[in-house]
N, C-alpha and C positions, 0 to 999 in steps of 0.2 A: 479473450485476450490470453495469449500464451507467450511467455518470454522463454525462449529456448536459446541455449548456448551449447557449445561443444567443448568438452574437456577430454583430452587424450582420446579423441575420436568418438567419444560417446555423447549422445544427446542428453542434456540435463536441463531442468527448469531452474530459473534463478529464484523462484518464489519459495521462501522458507516460512513466512508468516504474513498473511494479509494484515495491513494496518501498520506494518513496520516500514513506513514510506521511505525513510532514509537508510534502510538496510543496515541498521546498527546492531540488530540482535534483539530488539524488544520495542514495544510501543510506549511512547511518552509524548510530552508536549512538543518536542522537536519534530515529530511526525506531523502534528497539526500545523506547525509553522511551515513545513515544507509544502503541505497541501494548499495552505492559504497563498503562499508565494506562487505556486504553480497555477492555481485557478484564477487569481485576481491580479497578479503582478507580472505575469509572463515569465515566471521562474522556470528553471530547468526541470525536465521530467525526472521522476524517481529513477534510481539505479535499476530497479526492477518494476516495470509498469504494473504487474499483477499485484505486487505488495501495496501499491498506491490505491488499488481498487478494494478498499476496506469492506464494502458491503457485498462484493462478489457479483456485481451487476454486469460486468463486462467492459467497463470503462471508468475513467476517473472523472467525477463531477462533484457538485456540492453535497450530494447525498453521502458521499464517502466522508466528507468532513463532518457532517452531522452524526454519522454512524460512529466515527471514532471519538467524537466528543461525548456521545452517550455512553460508550464503553468506558472511556477513561474517567469520567466524572459523575456519571449517573447510574452506574451498575447495569448498563446495557449489555447485550449479548456480545460474546467474543466474536470477532470476525470469522467468517467461514474458512475452512481449509483451502489451500491453494489449488488443490486438484479436485 
């Protein structure tokens, strides 16, 4: 999954930090809320799909929700880098 956009004619990726689902600049409970809404309530996709792929598996699914919960509340590993 690669989120690419163009700025001033240059190709750039939108992903700054996996797990920052709402693209707010950091990971918190709001990111969990966004994933739950997306996965179970038909919510909108994240601003940057790659950031929603918290475990780096190539897509957004329940495993990303579990990964982010483990990181935020149980000392789990930091999500992998975007690239």
